[in-house]
C-alpha beads as a LAMMPS data file, in Angstrom:
LAMMPS data file: protein, C-alpha beads

283 atoms
282 bonds

1 atom types
1 bond types

-500.0 500.0 xlo xhi
-500.0 500.0 ylo yhi
-500.0 500.0 zlo zhi

Masses

1 110.0

Atoms # bond

1 1 1 172.864 -418.476 -79.875
2 1 1 172.202 -416.830 -83.266
3 1 1 171.271 -418.957 -86.260
4 1 1 174.260 -420.211 -88.291
5 1 1 175.006 -418.261 -91.443
6 1 1 175.103 -419.752 -94.926
7 1 1 178.429 -419.068 -96.654
8 1 1 178.957 -419.411 -100.421
9 1 1 182.670 -419.521 -101.257
10 1 1 184.368 -419.760 -104.660
11 1 1 187.793 -421.227 -105.382
12 1 1 187.841 -423.684 -102.485
13 1 1 190.142 -426.400 -103.782
14 1 1 193.152 -424.857 -102.010
15 1 1 194.570 -421.748 -100.382
16 1 1 192.513 -418.993 -98.793
17 1 1 189.198 -420.345 -100.093
18 1 1 189.758 -423.718 -98.491
19 1 1 190.756 -422.134 -95.174
20 1 1 187.676 -419.896 -95.170
21 1 1 185.491 -422.987 -95.617
22 1 1 187.198 -424.812 -92.751
23 1 1 187.012 -421.780 -90.458
24 1 1 183.333 -421.215 -91.266
25 1 1 182.521 -424.862 -90.563
26 1 1 184.469 -424.718 -87.283
27 1 1 182.472 -421.619 -86.332
28 1 1 179.234 -423.562 -86.798
29 1 1 178.184 -421.999 -90.111
30 1 1 176.788 -423.831 -93.117
31 1 1 179.037 -423.684 -96.153
32 1 1 178.552 -424.178 -99.877
33 1 1 182.070 -424.714 -101.205
34 1 1 182.650 -424.376 -104.935
35 1 1 185.459 -425.205 -107.315
36 1 1 185.908 -425.732 -111.030
37 1 1 186.591 -429.414 -110.322
38 1 1 184.117 -430.582 -107.655
39 1 1 186.154 -433.720 -106.940
40 1 1 188.770 -431.418 -105.361
41 1 1 186.242 -430.646 -102.617
42 1 1 185.869 -434.226 -101.361
43 1 1 187.622 -433.693 -98.015
44 1 1 185.672 -430.478 -97.368
45 1 1 182.434 -432.343 -98.061
46 1 1 183.536 -434.998 -95.578
47 1 1 183.926 -432.223 -93.006
48 1 1 180.370 -430.953 -93.585
49 1 1 180.524 -428.570 -96.534
50 1 1 178.123 -428.835 -99.455
51 1 1 180.291 -429.202 -102.568
52 1 1 179.316 -427.635 -105.876
53 1 1 181.055 -427.481 -109.245
54 1 1 181.309 -423.883 -110.438
55 1 1 183.527 -422.235 -113.041
56 1 1 183.510 -418.491 -112.298
57 1 1 184.800 -417.761 -115.803
58 1 1 181.503 -418.985 -117.273
59 1 1 178.758 -416.765 -118.623
60 1 1 176.152 -415.256 -116.323
61 1 1 173.681 -417.860 -117.606
62 1 1 176.090 -420.670 -116.707
63 1 1 176.720 -419.176 -113.271
64 1 1 172.973 -418.898 -112.694
65 1 1 172.755 -422.670 -113.116
66 1 1 175.150 -422.978 -110.181
67 1 1 173.571 -420.311 -107.981
68 1 1 170.039 -421.711 -108.265
69 1 1 170.865 -425.114 -106.700
70 1 1 173.081 -423.359 -104.129
71 1 1 170.153 -421.230 -102.976
72 1 1 167.993 -424.331 -102.841
73 1 1 170.339 -426.120 -100.416
74 1 1 169.625 -423.915 -97.376
75 1 1 167.124 -421.454 -98.818
76 1 1 169.440 -418.458 -98.663
77 1 1 173.014 -417.174 -98.870
78 1 1 174.159 -414.876 -96.048
79 1 1 177.803 -414.409 -97.047
80 1 1 179.171 -414.514 -100.590
81 1 1 182.972 -414.863 -100.761
82 1 1 184.390 -414.138 -104.208
83 1 1 187.759 -415.801 -103.766
84 1 1 188.586 -417.615 -107.024
85 1 1 191.394 -415.859 -108.909
86 1 1 194.408 -416.341 -111.127
87 1 1 197.719 -414.528 -111.582
88 1 1 199.332 -413.960 -114.969
89 1 1 202.931 -412.911 -115.559
90 1 1 203.982 -410.731 -118.438
91 1 1 204.566 -407.155 -119.498
92 1 1 201.575 -405.242 -120.829
93 1 1 202.922 -405.354 -124.381
94 1 1 203.493 -409.110 -124.127
95 1 1 199.923 -409.873 -123.100
96 1 1 197.346 -410.521 -125.801
97 1 1 193.796 -409.216 -125.827
98 1 1 192.491 -412.751 -125.355
99 1 1 194.756 -413.368 -122.349
100 1 1 193.678 -410.120 -120.688
101 1 1 190.026 -410.996 -121.276
102 1 1 190.585 -414.432 -119.741
103 1 1 192.027 -413.164 -116.470
104 1 1 189.472 -410.355 -116.195
105 1 1 186.721 -412.944 -116.678
106 1 1 187.962 -414.972 -113.709
107 1 1 189.051 -412.178 -111.384
108 1 1 186.488 -409.457 -112.093
109 1 1 183.569 -410.331 -114.359
110 1 1 182.921 -413.657 -112.618
111 1 1 182.623 -412.028 -109.180
112 1 1 180.426 -409.253 -110.607
113 1 1 178.122 -411.800 -112.232
114 1 1 177.799 -413.706 -108.961
115 1 1 177.034 -410.481 -107.100
116 1 1 174.273 -409.640 -109.586
117 1 1 172.797 -413.121 -109.187
118 1 1 172.898 -413.279 -105.374
119 1 1 172.280 -409.648 -104.419
120 1 1 168.528 -409.704 -105.235
121 1 1 168.053 -412.445 -102.623
122 1 1 170.013 -410.438 -100.058
123 1 1 167.948 -407.334 -100.857
124 1 1 164.754 -409.296 -100.339
125 1 1 165.930 -410.332 -96.877
126 1 1 167.596 -406.956 -96.114
127 1 1 170.647 -408.809 -94.935
128 1 1 173.914 -410.149 -96.276
129 1 1 177.656 -409.666 -96.686
130 1 1 179.603 -409.721 -99.946
131 1 1 183.311 -410.398 -99.494
132 1 1 185.584 -409.685 -102.455
133 1 1 188.992 -411.228 -101.918
134 1 1 191.497 -408.812 -103.359
135 1 1 195.171 -408.166 -102.945
136 1 1 197.754 -405.551 -102.148
137 1 1 198.104 -405.825 -105.923
138 1 1 194.905 -403.752 -106.007
139 1 1 196.688 -400.949 -104.164
140 1 1 200.226 -401.247 -105.541
141 1 1 201.289 -401.967 -109.100
142 1 1 203.604 -404.990 -109.258
143 1 1 205.820 -405.139 -112.341
144 1 1 205.113 -408.164 -114.519
145 1 1 201.656 -408.660 -113.011
146 1 1 199.832 -405.855 -114.823
147 1 1 196.733 -407.825 -115.778
148 1 1 196.322 -409.315 -112.302
149 1 1 196.784 -405.907 -110.663
150 1 1 194.366 -404.381 -113.162
151 1 1 191.650 -406.819 -112.102
152 1 1 192.256 -406.153 -108.409
153 1 1 192.351 -402.358 -108.799
154 1 1 188.987 -402.633 -110.550
155 1 1 187.595 -404.951 -107.877
156 1 1 188.641 -402.449 -105.205
157 1 1 186.601 -399.700 -106.830
158 1 1 183.571 -401.878 -107.454
159 1 1 183.565 -403.050 -103.833
160 1 1 183.833 -399.531 -102.433
161 1 1 180.914 -398.323 -104.551
162 1 1 178.855 -401.451 -103.892
163 1 1 179.171 -401.008 -100.139
164 1 1 177.874 -397.444 -100.441
165 1 1 174.972 -398.599 -102.637
166 1 1 173.726 -401.405 -100.388
167 1 1 174.610 -400.341 -96.841
168 1 1 171.203 -398.736 -96.236
169 1 1 169.610 -402.078 -97.172
170 1 1 171.339 -403.929 -94.350
171 1 1 173.960 -405.397 -96.701
172 1 1 177.732 -404.889 -96.566
173 1 1 180.480 -405.253 -99.162
174 1 1 184.019 -405.910 -97.916
175 1 1 187.274 -405.718 -99.871
176 1 1 190.046 -407.929 -98.468
177 1 1 193.488 -406.584 -99.348
178 1 1 195.616 -409.704 -98.988
179 1 1 199.373 -409.640 -98.628
180 1 1 201.528 -412.638 -99.487
181 1 1 200.054 -415.792 -97.965
182 1 1 201.677 -419.201 -98.195
183 1 1 199.457 -420.795 -100.828
184 1 1 200.142 -422.182 -104.290
185 1 1 198.961 -419.063 -106.150
186 1 1 202.559 -418.095 -107.081
187 1 1 203.483 -421.614 -108.174
188 1 1 203.814 -421.650 -111.994
189 1 1 203.157 -425.406 -111.995
190 1 1 199.788 -424.974 -110.308
191 1 1 197.967 -421.703 -110.952
192 1 1 200.268 -419.120 -112.478
193 1 1 199.550 -418.126 -116.055
194 1 1 202.129 -416.542 -118.352
195 1 1 201.722 -414.291 -121.359
196 1 1 202.198 -416.252 -124.568
197 1 1 204.532 -413.665 -126.064
198 1 1 208.023 -412.852 -124.767
199 1 1 209.814 -409.658 -125.835
200 1 1 213.571 -409.712 -125.042
201 1 1 213.713 -405.969 -124.276
202 1 1 211.645 -406.587 -121.147
203 1 1 213.823 -409.443 -119.890
204 1 1 217.242 -407.826 -119.609
205 1 1 219.163 -408.209 -116.332
206 1 1 218.438 -404.601 -115.343
207 1 1 214.729 -404.557 -116.216
208 1 1 211.918 -404.089 -113.716
209 1 1 210.198 -407.173 -115.132
210 1 1 213.238 -409.364 -114.440
211 1 1 213.408 -408.032 -110.889
212 1 1 209.692 -408.679 -110.444
213 1 1 209.948 -412.279 -111.620
214 1 1 212.959 -412.864 -109.346
215 1 1 210.901 -411.564 -106.429
216 1 1 208.052 -413.956 -107.240
217 1 1 210.417 -416.932 -107.454
218 1 1 212.021 -416.024 -104.144
219 1 1 208.660 -415.431 -102.455
220 1 1 206.807 -418.554 -103.611
221 1 1 206.720 -421.022 -100.737
222 1 1 208.188 -418.451 -98.344
223 1 1 205.256 -416.061 -98.008
224 1 1 204.926 -414.625 -94.490
225 1 1 201.149 -414.960 -94.263
226 1 1 199.427 -417.956 -92.639
227 1 1 196.392 -418.886 -94.753
228 1 1 194.738 -420.695 -91.835
229 1 1 194.892 -417.570 -89.669
230 1 1 193.559 -415.500 -92.573
231 1 1 190.593 -417.835 -92.975
232 1 1 189.777 -417.573 -89.278
233 1 1 189.995 -413.768 -89.316
234 1 1 187.851 -413.497 -92.445
235 1 1 185.098 -415.604 -90.886
236 1 1 185.213 -413.790 -87.548
237 1 1 185.199 -410.293 -89.032
238 1 1 182.790 -410.871 -91.916
239 1 1 180.251 -412.671 -89.758
240 1 1 180.063 -409.580 -87.531
241 1 1 181.887 -411.064 -84.547
242 1 1 184.115 -408.040 -83.945
243 1 1 182.878 -405.119 -81.833
244 1 1 184.256 -402.678 -84.413
245 1 1 181.740 -403.988 -86.947
246 1 1 182.439 -404.940 -90.557
247 1 1 185.034 -402.844 -92.422
248 1 1 184.616 -401.828 -96.053
249 1 1 188.317 -402.578 -96.589
250 1 1 190.590 -404.859 -94.594
251 1 1 194.315 -405.394 -95.249
252 1 1 195.512 -408.820 -94.126
253 1 1 199.179 -409.492 -93.482
254 1 1 202.008 -407.345 -92.148
255 1 1 203.255 -406.697 -95.684
256 1 1 199.823 -405.518 -96.844
257 1 1 199.657 -403.061 -93.931
258 1 1 203.186 -401.708 -94.477
259 1 1 202.862 -401.453 -98.256
260 1 1 199.398 -399.895 -98.020
261 1 1 200.608 -397.212 -95.615
262 1 1 203.593 -396.438 -97.837
263 1 1 201.399 -396.191 -100.952
264 1 1 198.867 -393.830 -99.370
265 1 1 201.651 -391.647 -97.931
266 1 1 203.166 -391.470 -101.411
267 1 1 199.810 -390.492 -102.942
268 1 1 199.324 -387.766 -100.348
269 1 1 202.840 -386.432 -100.906
270 1 1 202.228 -386.299 -104.657
271 1 1 198.942 -384.422 -104.205
272 1 1 200.575 -381.899 -101.900
273 1 1 203.581 -381.461 -104.206
274 1 1 201.376 -380.545 -107.169
275 1 1 198.501 -378.970 -105.244
276 1 1 199.058 -375.447 -106.624
277 1 1 198.927 -376.738 -110.199
278 1 1 195.906 -378.901 -109.470
279 1 1 193.969 -376.014 -107.941
280 1 1 194.895 -373.629 -110.749
281 1 1 192.513 -375.361 -113.179
282 1 1 189.278 -374.197 -111.476
283 1 1 187.155 -371.370 -112.920

Bonds

1 1 1 2
2 1 2 3
3 1 3 4
4 1 4 5
5 1 5 6
6 1 6 7
7 1 7 8
8 1 8 9
9 1 9 10
10 1 10 11
11 1 11 12
12 1 12 13
13 1 13 14
14 1 14 15
15 1 15 16
16 1 16 17
17 1 17 18
18 1 18 19
19 1 19 20
20 1 20 21
21 1 21 22
22 1 22 23
23 1 23 24
24 1 24 25
25 1 25 26
26 1 26 27
27 1 27 28
28 1 28 29
29 1 29 30
30 1 30 31
31 1 31 32
32 1 32 33
33 1 33 34
34 1 34 35
35 1 35 36
36 1 36 37
37 1 37 38
38 1 38 39
39 1 39 40
40 1 40 41
41 1 41 42
42 1 42 43
43 1 43 44
44 1 44 45
45 1 45 46
46 1 46 47
47 1 47 48
48 1 48 49
49 1 49 50
50 1 50 51
51 1 51 52
52 1 52 53
53 1 53 54
54 1 54 55
55 1 55 56
56 1 56 57
57 1 57 58
58 1 58 59
59 1 59 60
60 1 60 61
61 1 61 62
62 1 62 63
63 1 63 64
64 1 64 65
65 1 65 66
66 1 66 67
67 1 67 68
68 1 68 69
69 1 69 70
70 1 70 71
71 1 71 72
72 1 72 73
73 1 73 74
74 1 74 75
75 1 75 76
76 1 76 77
77 1 77 78
78 1 78 79
79 1 79 80
80 1 80 81
81 1 81 82
82 1 82 83
83 1 83 84
84 1 84 85
85 1 85 86
86 1 86 87
87 1 87 88
88 1 88 89
89 1 89 90
90 1 90 91
91 1 91 92
92 1 92 93
93 1 93 94
94 1 94 95
95 1 95 96
96 1 96 97
97 1 97 98
98 1 98 99
99 1 99 100
100 1 100 101
101 1 101 102
102 1 102 103
103 1 103 104
104 1 104 105
105 1 105 106
106 1 106 107
107 1 107 108
108 1 108 109
109 1 109 110
110 1 110 111
111 1 111 112
112 1 112 113
113 1 113 114
114 1 114 115
115 1 115 116
116 1 116 117
117 1 117 118
118 1 118 119
119 1 119 120
120 1 120 121
121 1 121 122
122 1 122 123
123 1 123 124
124 1 124 125
125 1 125 126
126 1 126 127
127 1 127 128
128 1 128 129
129 1 129 130
130 1 130 131
131 1 131 132
132 1 132 133
133 1 133 134
134 1 134 135
135 1 135 136
136 1 136 137
137 1 137 138
138 1 138 139
139 1 139 140
140 1 140 141
141 1 141 142
142 1 142 143
143 1 143 144
144 1 144 145
145 1 145 146
146 1 146 147
147 1 147 148
148 1 148 149
149 1 149 150
150 1 150 151
151 1 151 152
152 1 152 153
153 1 153 154
154 1 154 155
155 1 155 156
156 1 156 157
157 1 157 158
158 1 158 159
159 1 159 160
160 1 160 161
161 1 161 162
162 1 162 163
163 1 163 164
164 1 164 165
165 1 165 166
166 1 166 167
167 1 167 168
168 1 168 169
169 1 169 170
170 1 170 171
171 1 171 172
172 1 172 173
173 1 173 174
174 1 174 175
175 1 175 176
176 1 176 177
177 1 177 178
178 1 178 179
179 1 179 180
180 1 180 181
181 1 181 182
182 1 182 183
183 1 183 184
184 1 184 185
185 1 185 186
186 1 186 187
187 1 187 188
188 1 188 189
189 1 189 190
190 1 190 191
191 1 191 192
192 1 192 193
193 1 193 194
194 1 194 195
195 1 195 196
196 1 196 197
197 1 197 198
198 1 198 199
199 1 199 200
200 1 200 201
201 1 201 202
202 1 202 203
203 1 203 204
204 1 204 205
205 1 205 206
206 1 206 207
207 1 207 208
208 1 208 209
209 1 209 210
210 1 210 211
211 1 211 212
212 1 212 213
213 1 213 214
214 1 214 215
215 1 215 216
216 1 216 217
217 1 217 218
218 1 218 219
219 1 219 220
220 1 220 221
221 1 221 222
222 1 222 223
223 1 223 224
224 1 224 225
225 1 225 226
226 1 226 227
227 1 227 228
228 1 228 229
229 1 229 230
230 1 230 231
231 1 231 232
232 1 232 233
233 1 233 234
234 1 234 235
235 1 235 236
236 1 236 237
237 1 237 238
238 1 238 239
239 1 239 240
240 1 240 241
241 1 241 242
242 1 242 243
243 1 243 244
244 1 244 245
245 1 245 246
246 1 246 247
247 1 247 248
248 1 248 249
249 1 249 250
250 1 250 251
251 1 251 252
252 1 252 253
253 1 253 254
254 1 254 255
255 1 255 256
256 1 256 257
257 1 257 258
258 1 258 259
259 1 259 260
260 1 260 261
261 1 261 262
262 1 262 263
263 1 263 264
264 1 264 265
265 1 265 266
266 1 266 267
267 1 267 268
268 1 268 269
269 1 269 270
270 1 270 271
271 1 271 272
272 1 272 273
273 1 273 274
274 1 274 275
275 1 275 276
276 1 276 277
277 1 277 278
278 1 278 279
279 1 279 280
280 1 280 281
281 1 281 282
282 1 282 283
Protein backbone atom coordinates (compact mmCIF):
# COMPACT_ATOMS: atom_id res chain seq x y z
CA UNK A 1 0.00 0.00 0.00
CA UNK A 2 1.32 3.47 -0.93
CA UNK A 3 2.19 5.96 1.80
CA UNK A 4 -0.73 8.18 2.90
CA UNK A 5 -0.77 11.66 1.41
CA UNK A 6 -0.73 14.86 3.44
CA UNK A 7 -3.67 17.11 2.55
CA UNK A 8 -3.83 20.82 3.44
CA UNK A 9 -7.39 22.14 3.11
CA UNK A 10 -8.71 25.67 3.65
CA UNK A 11 -12.24 26.64 4.67
CA UNK A 12 -13.04 23.44 6.56
CA UNK A 13 -15.62 24.63 9.06
CA UNK A 14 -18.49 23.54 6.79
CA UNK A 15 -19.52 22.60 3.27
CA UNK A 16 -17.20 21.17 0.64
CA UNK A 17 -14.05 21.78 2.69
CA UNK A 18 -15.37 19.79 5.62
CA UNK A 19 -16.43 16.92 3.36
CA UNK A 20 -13.03 16.82 1.66
CA UNK A 21 -11.39 16.50 5.08
CA UNK A 22 -13.70 13.66 6.11
CA UNK A 23 -13.24 11.83 2.80
CA UNK A 24 -9.45 12.20 2.96
CA UNK A 25 -9.38 10.86 6.52
CA UNK A 26 -11.62 7.94 5.52
CA UNK A 27 -9.23 7.19 2.65
CA UNK A 28 -6.35 6.91 5.13
CA UNK A 29 -4.68 10.24 4.33
CA UNK A 30 -3.30 12.72 6.84
CA UNK A 31 -5.14 16.02 6.86
CA UNK A 32 -4.33 19.53 8.05
CA UNK A 33 -7.72 21.24 8.25
CA UNK A 34 -7.81 25.02 8.46
CA UNK A 35 -10.44 27.62 9.23
CA UNK A 36 -10.56 31.24 10.30
CA UNK A 37 -11.95 30.10 13.66
CA UNK A 38 -10.04 26.97 14.73
CA UNK A 39 -12.66 26.09 17.34
CA UNK A 40 -14.99 25.24 14.43
CA UNK A 41 -12.69 22.32 13.61
CA UNK A 42 -13.10 20.51 16.93
CA UNK A 43 -15.09 17.55 15.58
CA UNK A 44 -12.69 17.13 12.64
CA UNK A 45 -9.77 17.08 15.08
CA UNK A 46 -11.60 14.41 17.07
CA UNK A 47 -11.78 12.35 13.87
CA UNK A 48 -8.01 12.62 13.29
CA UNK A 49 -7.41 15.88 11.45
CA UNK A 50 -4.78 18.37 12.57
CA UNK A 51 -6.62 21.66 13.12
CA UNK A 52 -5.02 25.00 12.31
CA UNK A 53 -6.32 28.56 12.46
CA UNK A 54 -5.80 30.30 9.12
CA UNK A 55 -7.39 33.40 7.61
CA UNK A 56 -6.79 33.22 3.84
CA UNK A 57 -7.54 36.94 3.52
CA UNK A 58 -4.36 37.74 5.48
CA UNK A 59 -1.14 39.01 3.98
CA UNK A 60 1.42 36.62 2.52
CA UNK A 61 3.52 37.15 5.66
CA UNK A 62 0.57 36.19 7.87
CA UNK A 63 -0.16 33.13 5.73
CA UNK A 64 3.48 32.09 5.95
CA UNK A 65 3.08 31.91 9.73
CA UNK A 66 0.36 29.33 9.16
CA UNK A 67 2.12 27.35 6.43
CA UNK A 68 5.36 26.93 8.40
CA UNK A 69 3.78 25.01 11.31
CA UNK A 70 1.64 23.06 8.82
CA UNK A 71 4.75 21.84 7.01
CA UNK A 72 6.30 20.95 10.35
CA UNK A 73 3.42 18.63 11.31
CA UNK A 74 4.16 15.88 8.76
CA UNK A 75 7.20 17.31 7.00
CA UNK A 76 5.45 17.93 3.70
CA UNK A 77 2.20 18.81 1.93
CA UNK A 78 1.17 16.55 -0.97
CA UNK A 79 -2.20 18.10 -1.82
CA UNK A 80 -3.16 21.75 -1.33
CA UNK A 81 -6.92 22.39 -1.56
CA UNK A 82 -7.79 26.07 -1.90
CA UNK A 83 -11.43 25.85 -0.88
CA UNK A 84 -12.19 28.89 1.31
CA UNK A 85 -14.42 31.39 -0.52
CA UNK A 86 -17.20 33.90 -0.15
CA UNK A 87 -20.07 35.08 -2.35
CA UNK A 88 -21.17 38.70 -2.58
CA UNK A 89 -24.44 39.93 -4.07
CA UNK A 90 -24.76 43.22 -5.86
CA UNK A 91 -24.58 44.87 -9.26
CA UNK A 92 -21.17 46.04 -10.43
CA UNK A 93 -22.11 49.69 -9.93
CA UNK A 94 -23.36 48.96 -6.40
CA UNK A 95 -20.12 47.35 -5.28
CA UNK A 96 -17.41 49.54 -3.79
CA UNK A 97 -13.71 49.27 -4.50
CA UNK A 98 -13.11 48.10 -0.93
CA UNK A 99 -15.77 45.38 -1.20
CA UNK A 100 -14.32 44.09 -4.47
CA UNK A 101 -10.84 44.03 -2.95
CA UNK A 102 -12.17 42.09 0.05
CA UNK A 103 -13.72 39.28 -1.96
CA UNK A 104 -10.75 39.07 -4.35
CA UNK A 105 -8.47 38.78 -1.31
CA UNK A 106 -10.37 35.74 -0.04
CA UNK A 107 -11.20 34.03 -3.32
CA UNK A 108 -8.14 34.77 -5.45
CA UNK A 109 -5.18 36.46 -3.76
CA UNK A 110 -5.33 34.17 -0.72
CA UNK A 111 -5.13 31.00 -2.84
CA UNK A 112 -2.34 32.51 -4.95
CA UNK A 113 -0.35 33.40 -1.84
CA UNK A 114 -0.74 29.87 -0.49
CA UNK A 115 0.37 28.42 -3.82
CA UNK A 116 3.50 30.60 -3.79
CA UNK A 117 4.28 29.49 -0.24
CA UNK A 118 3.73 25.74 -0.75
CA UNK A 119 4.87 25.26 -4.34
CA UNK A 120 8.62 25.53 -3.56
CA UNK A 121 8.31 22.50 -1.27
CA UNK A 122 6.46 20.56 -3.96
CA UNK A 123 9.12 21.52 -6.52
CA UNK A 124 11.84 20.27 -4.20
CA UNK A 125 10.12 16.89 -3.96
CA UNK A 126 9.00 16.88 -7.64
CA UNK A 127 5.55 15.87 -6.51
CA UNK A 128 2.27 17.44 -5.49
CA UNK A 129 -1.26 18.43 -6.47
CA UNK A 130 -2.81 21.88 -6.17
CA UNK A 131 -6.60 21.86 -6.17
CA UNK A 132 -8.37 25.18 -6.72
CA UNK A 133 -12.03 24.89 -5.84
CA UNK A 134 -13.90 27.01 -8.34
CA UNK A 135 -17.42 27.21 -9.61
CA UNK A 136 -19.58 27.17 -12.69
CA UNK A 137 -19.54 30.88 -11.84
CA UNK A 138 -16.04 30.82 -13.34
CA UNK A 139 -17.50 29.68 -16.66
CA UNK A 140 -20.86 31.48 -16.69
CA UNK A 141 -21.62 35.00 -15.55
CA UNK A 142 -24.40 35.03 -12.95
CA UNK A 143 -26.25 38.33 -12.63
CA UNK A 144 -25.85 39.92 -9.20
CA UNK A 145 -22.73 37.89 -8.44
CA UNK A 146 -20.25 39.83 -10.57
CA UNK A 147 -17.46 40.04 -8.01
CA UNK A 148 -17.70 36.36 -7.09
CA UNK A 149 -17.74 35.32 -10.75
CA UNK A 150 -14.83 37.66 -11.44
CA UNK A 151 -12.72 35.89 -8.82
CA UNK A 152 -13.61 32.45 -10.19
CA UNK A 153 -12.99 33.41 -13.83
CA UNK A 154 -9.55 34.62 -12.74
CA UNK A 155 -8.89 31.46 -10.72
CA UNK A 156 -9.77 29.36 -13.77
CA UNK A 157 -7.11 31.08 -15.85
CA UNK A 158 -4.46 30.95 -13.15
CA UNK A 159 -5.07 27.23 -12.63
CA UNK A 160 -4.87 26.42 -16.33
CA UNK A 161 -1.56 28.26 -16.69
CA UNK A 162 -0.17 26.87 -13.44
CA UNK A 163 -0.83 23.31 -14.55
CA UNK A 164 1.11 23.95 -17.77
CA UNK A 165 3.99 25.53 -15.82
CA UNK A 166 4.46 22.74 -13.27
CA UNK A 167 3.38 19.54 -15.05
CA UNK A 168 6.93 18.72 -16.18
CA UNK A 169 8.01 18.92 -12.52
CA UNK A 170 5.67 16.12 -11.47
CA UNK A 171 3.11 18.57 -10.05
CA UNK A 172 -0.50 19.03 -11.16
CA UNK A 173 -2.96 21.90 -10.79
CA UNK A 174 -6.68 21.07 -10.91
CA UNK A 175 -9.61 23.47 -11.28
CA UNK A 176 -12.87 22.15 -9.80
CA UNK A 177 -15.90 23.69 -11.49
CA UNK A 178 -18.57 23.17 -8.85
CA UNK A 179 -22.27 23.35 -9.56
CA UNK A 180 -24.81 24.04 -6.84
CA UNK A 181 -24.10 21.88 -3.79
CA UNK A 182 -26.26 21.82 -0.69
CA UNK A 183 -24.08 23.86 1.65
CA UNK A 184 -24.60 27.14 3.48
CA UNK A 185 -22.69 29.26 0.95
CA UNK A 186 -25.93 30.81 -0.40
CA UNK A 187 -27.34 31.49 3.07
CA UNK A 188 -27.24 35.27 3.70
CA UNK A 189 -27.26 34.62 7.45
CA UNK A 190 -24.08 32.57 7.27
CA UNK A 191 -21.65 33.43 4.48
CA UNK A 192 -23.27 35.63 1.87
CA UNK A 193 -22.00 39.18 1.62
CA UNK A 194 -23.98 42.02 0.07
CA UNK A 195 -22.85 45.24 -1.55
CA UNK A 196 -23.30 48.16 0.82
CA UNK A 197 -24.96 50.33 -1.80
CA UNK A 198 -28.38 49.66 -3.36
CA UNK A 199 -29.45 51.43 -6.57
CA UNK A 200 -33.22 51.17 -7.23
CA UNK A 201 -32.79 50.99 -11.03
CA UNK A 202 -31.22 47.55 -10.63
CA UNK A 203 -34.00 46.20 -8.41
CA UNK A 204 -37.09 46.63 -10.56
CA UNK A 205 -39.40 43.63 -11.05
CA UNK A 206 -38.16 43.10 -14.61
CA UNK A 207 -34.43 43.45 -13.93
CA UNK A 208 -31.88 40.68 -14.37
CA UNK A 209 -30.58 41.37 -10.86
CA UNK A 210 -34.02 40.79 -9.32
CA UNK A 211 -34.35 37.53 -11.24
CA UNK A 212 -30.88 36.49 -10.11
CA UNK A 213 -31.63 37.14 -6.44
CA UNK A 214 -34.93 35.24 -6.73
CA UNK A 215 -33.01 32.30 -8.17
CA UNK A 216 -30.56 32.34 -5.26
CA UNK A 217 -33.37 32.44 -2.69
CA UNK A 218 -35.15 29.55 -4.39
CA UNK A 219 -31.95 27.52 -4.73
CA UNK A 220 -30.56 27.93 -1.20
CA UNK A 221 -31.23 24.74 0.72
CA UNK A 222 -32.48 22.98 -2.41
CA UNK A 223 -29.23 22.60 -4.34
CA UNK A 224 -29.04 19.32 -6.28
CA UNK A 225 -25.44 18.53 -5.40
CA UNK A 226 -24.46 16.26 -2.49
CA UNK A 227 -21.42 17.77 -0.76
CA UNK A 228 -20.45 14.41 0.77
CA UNK A 229 -20.29 12.78 -2.66
CA UNK A 230 -18.30 15.74 -3.98
CA UNK A 231 -15.76 15.38 -1.17
CA UNK A 232 -15.33 11.68 -1.93
CA UNK A 233 -14.87 12.32 -5.66
CA UNK A 234 -12.38 15.12 -5.06
CA UNK A 235 -10.23 12.90 -2.84
CA UNK A 236 -10.39 9.92 -5.19
CA UNK A 237 -9.60 11.89 -8.34
CA UNK A 238 -7.02 14.29 -6.91
CA UNK A 239 -5.10 11.56 -5.13
CA UNK A 240 -4.62 9.81 -8.49
CA UNK A 241 -7.00 6.92 -7.83
CA UNK A 242 -8.71 7.09 -11.22
CA UNK A 243 -7.22 5.28 -14.23
CA UNK A 244 -7.85 8.36 -16.38
CA UNK A 245 -5.34 10.30 -14.29
CA UNK A 246 -5.78 13.79 -12.86
CA UNK A 247 -7.74 16.29 -14.99
CA UNK A 248 -6.75 19.94 -15.30
CA UNK A 249 -10.44 20.86 -15.05
CA UNK A 250 -13.29 18.89 -13.53
CA UNK A 251 -16.95 19.97 -13.48
CA UNK A 252 -18.85 18.52 -10.52
CA UNK A 253 -22.63 18.30 -10.55
CA UNK A 254 -25.17 17.70 -13.30
CA UNK A 255 -25.88 21.44 -13.53
CA UNK A 256 -22.19 22.27 -13.94
CA UNK A 257 -21.91 19.76 -16.80
CA UNK A 258 -25.07 20.98 -18.58
CA UNK A 259 -24.28 24.68 -18.14
CA UNK A 260 -20.65 24.20 -19.15
CA UNK A 261 -21.63 22.41 -22.36
CA UNK A 262 -24.16 25.11 -23.20
CA UNK A 263 -21.62 27.89 -22.57
CA UNK A 264 -18.91 26.34 -24.74
CA UNK A 265 -21.41 25.64 -27.54
CA UNK A 266 -22.47 29.29 -27.36
CA UNK A 267 -18.84 30.47 -27.53
CA UNK A 268 -18.18 28.26 -30.55
CA UNK A 269 -21.32 29.50 -32.30
CA UNK A 270 -20.28 33.10 -31.70
CA UNK A 271 -16.78 32.48 -33.09
CA UNK A 272 -18.19 30.83 -36.19
CA UNK A 273 -20.80 33.57 -36.69
CA UNK A 274 -18.15 36.30 -36.74
CA UNK A 275 -15.27 34.25 -38.15
CA UNK A 276 -15.04 36.20 -41.43
CA UNK A 277 -14.74 39.49 -39.55
CA UNK A 278 -12.25 38.04 -37.10
CA UNK A 279 -10.02 36.70 -39.86
CA UNK A 280 -10.19 39.93 -41.85
CA UNK A 281 -7.90 41.72 -39.38
CA UNK A 282 -4.72 39.78 -40.30
CA UNK A 283 -1.98 41.32 -42.47
